[in-house]
C-alpha positions in Angstrom: 132.9 122.3 132.0 131.6 119.2 130.4 134.5 119.1 128.0 136.9 119.5 131.0 135.3 116.5 132.7 135.4 114.4 129.5 139.1 115.4 129.0 139.9 114.3 132.5 138.1 111.0 131.9 140.0 110.4 128.6 143.4 111.1 130.2 142.8 108.8 133.2 141.4 106.2 130.8 144.5 106.3 128.5 146.8 106.2 131.5 144.9 103.2 132.9 145.1 101.3 129.7 148.8 102.1 129.4 149.5 100.5 132.8 147.4 97.5 132.0 149.2 96.9 128.8 152.5 97.3 130.7 151.3 94.7 133.3 151.4 97.3 136.0 148.2 96.2 137.6 148.5 98.0 140.9 149.0 101.4 139.3 146.3 100.6 136.8 143.9 99.7 139.6 144.1 103.3 140.9 143.6 104.9 137.5 140.7 102.4 136.8 139.0 103.8 139.9 139.6 107.4 138.9 138.3 106.8 135.3 135.2 105.2 136.7 134.7 108.1 139.1 135.0 110.5 136.2 132.0 109.1 134.3 130.0 109.4 137.6 131.2 113.1 137.8 130.0 113.6 134.2 126.6 112.2 135.1 126.3 114.4 138.1 127.3 117.4 136.0 124.6 116.4 133.5 122.0 116.4 136.4 123.3 119.9 137.4 123.0 121.0 133.7 119.4 119.7 133.6 118.4 121.6 136.7 120.0 124.9 135.6 118.6 124.9 132.1 115.8 127.4 131.9 113.5 125.0 129.9 113.9 122.4 132.7 114.9 123.7 136.1 114.6 122.2 139.6 110.8 122.4 139.2 110.9 119.8 136.4 112.6 117.3 138.8 110.0 118.1 141.5 106.9 117.9 139.4 108.0 115.5 136.6 109.1 112.5 138.7 110.1 110.5 135.7 113.1 112.8 135.1 114.3 112.6 138.7 113.9 108.8 138.8 115.7 108.4 135.5 118.6 110.6 136.5 118.9 108.9 139.9 118.7 105.4 138.5 121.3 106.1 135.8 123.7 107.5 138.4 123.2 104.5 140.7 123.8 102.2 137.7 127.1 104.0 137.1 128.0 103.7 140.8 127.3 100.0 140.5 129.7 99.9 137.5 132.4 101.6 139.5 132.1 99.1 142.4 131.8 96.1 140.1 134.8 97.1 138.1 136.9 97.4 141.2 135.8 94.0 142.3 136.9 92.6 139.0 140.2 94.3 139.3 140.9 92.8 142.7 141.2 89.3 141.1 144.7 90.2 139.8 146.0 90.6 143.4 144.3 87.6 145.0 144.4 84.8 142.5 142.9 82.3 145.0 139.8 84.5 145.3 139.4 84.9 141.5 136.0 83.1 141.2 134.7 85.0 144.3 135.7 88.4 143.0 134.5 87.8 139.4 131.1 86.4 140.6 130.5 89.3 143.0 131.7 91.8 140.3 129.1 90.3 137.9 126.4 90.5 140.5 127.1 94.2 141.2 127.2 94.9 137.4 123.9 93.0 137.1 122.3 95.2 139.7 123.5 98.2 137.7 121.9 96.9 134.5 118.6 96.3 136.4 118.8 100.0 137.6 119.2 101.1 133.9 116.2 98.9 132.9 114.0 100.3 135.6 115.0 103.8 134.6 114.2 103.2 131.0 110.8 101.6 131.8 110.0 104.5 134.1 110.9 107.0 131.4 109.3 105.3 128.4 107.4 102.0 128.8 107.8 98.3 129.3 108.3 96.3 126.1 108.4 92.6 126.2 110.5 92.6 123.0 113.5 93.6 125.1 113.2 90.3 127.0 113.2 88.5 123.7 116.4 90.2 122.7 118.0 89.2 126.1 116.9 85.6 125.6 118.2 85.4 122.0 121.6 86.8 123.0 121.8 84.4 125.9 121.3 81.5 123.4 123.9 83.0 121.1 126.4 83.3 123.9 125.7 79.7 125.0 126.3 78.4 121.5 129.3 80.6 121.0 130.7 79.6 124.3 130.5 75.9 123.4 132.0 76.5 119.9 134.9 78.5 121.4 135.3 76.0 124.2 135.1 78.6 126.9 135.9 77.3 130.4 133.3 79.0 132.6 133.4 76.4 135.4 131.5 77.6 138.5 130.7 80.9 136.8 128.6 79.3 134.0 125.1 79.8 135.4 125.9 83.3 136.7 127.4 84.1 133.2 124.1 83.2 131.5 122.0 85.1 134.0 124.2 88.1 133.6 124.1 87.8 129.8 120.3 87.8 129.8 120.1 90.9 132.0 122.7 93.0 130.2 121.3 92.3 126.7 117.7 92.8 128.0 119.0 96.2 129.0 120.5 96.7 125.6 117.2 95.7 124.1 115.3 98.3 126.2 117.9 101.0 125.2 117.2 100.2 121.5 113.4 100.3 121.9 113.7 103.5 124.0 115.7 105.1 121.1 113.0 104.1 118.7 110.2 105.4 120.9 112.0 108.8 121.4 112.9 109.1 117.7 116.6 108.7 118.4 116.9 112.0 120.2 120.3 112.9 121.7 119.5 111.4 125.1 118.3 108.0 123.8 120.9 107.8 121.1 123.7 108.4 123.6 122.3 105.8 126.0 121.7 103.3 123.2 125.2 103.5 121.8 126.6 103.3 125.3 124.6 100.2 126.0 125.6 98.5 122.8 129.3 99.2 123.6 128.8 97.9 127.1 127.3 94.7 125.7 130.2 94.4 123.2 132.7 94.9 125.9 131.3 91.9 127.8 131.4 89.7 124.7 135.1 90.6 124.4 135.7 89.9 128.1 134.5 86.3 127.8 137.6 84.9 126.1 139.8 86.9 128.4 138.2 85.4 131.5 137.3 81.9 130.2 139.9 81.1 127.6 142.9 83.0 129.1 143.1 85.3 126.1 145.9 87.7 126.8 146.2 89.5 123.5 146.5 93.3 123.9 144.0 93.7 121.1 141.4 91.9 123.1 142.3 93.6 126.4 142.4 97.1 125.0 139.2 96.6 122.9 137.4 95.4 126.0 138.5 98.3 128.1 137.8 100.8 125.2 134.3 99.6 124.6 133.4 99.4 128.3 134.6 102.8 129.4 133.3 104.6 126.3 130.0 102.8 126.8 129.7 104.0 130.3 130.8 107.5 129.3 128.0 107.7 126.8 125.4 106.4 129.3 126.6 109.1 131.7 126.6 111.7 129.0 123.0 110.9 128.1 121.8 112.8 131.2 123.4 116.0 129.8 121.1 115.6 126.7 117.8 115.3 128.6 
C-alpha cells in the first residue's frame, strides 16, 4: 500500500511540475494540492502501520504518549505545509495581493516548522545547539541576500524570522538523528528537513530576484516535495 501511495504522489508531482514549466498555473494549482494531500495520506498510512505492527499496536500510542504526540505533530506540520503551499500558489492569480499571500504562506509554513520542532523535542530532547544552527543560517541568508541583491521589501523581517525557525528545525532534525543513531525514522526526517531547507534557499531568488529559470523552479519544487515526502514517510519507520 505504501508504494501505491508513493506512486500516486510521484505521478501528481510530475504532472504538477509539467504544468508549472508550461506556465499552466491554474491546472498546476490543482495538482499542487493533490500532491500535498498525498504526502499527508502517506503520513496517515504510516500512523496506521505503526498501530497495526505487533511490536507497537494501539497500546503503544495510549501508554507511550511521546509516539502519539510525535505522529500528531508531524501530521499537523504536513497539513500546515499543504495550506501554506496553496497560499503561495494563489499569488499567481492575484498579483495585487502577492505580498499578502506570500507573507501568510510563510506564517503558515512557520507554524508547521514549530510543530515539527515541538514533536522532535517531545520525542528526544531540547538541544540549544539547534538554536545556534538557526541563528548561523539566518546570518548566512542575510549576508547572501545582500550579496545577491535580493529585493525582499516588506517581507524582509518575516523572511529572517522564517529562516531562523526553519533552520532551527533542520538543526533539531540533525541532532535528533545523532541521538537516535541515524535509525530509519530519524534519517528520513533529517534528509527531508535538509531538502526542505534547501528548497527555501532556492525559492529566495525566485521570489526576490525574479529568477524564472526552469532549473531554479524545478529544483525548488523537487527539493520541497521530496523533503515533505520523506518527513511524512518517517512515521512509517517508527
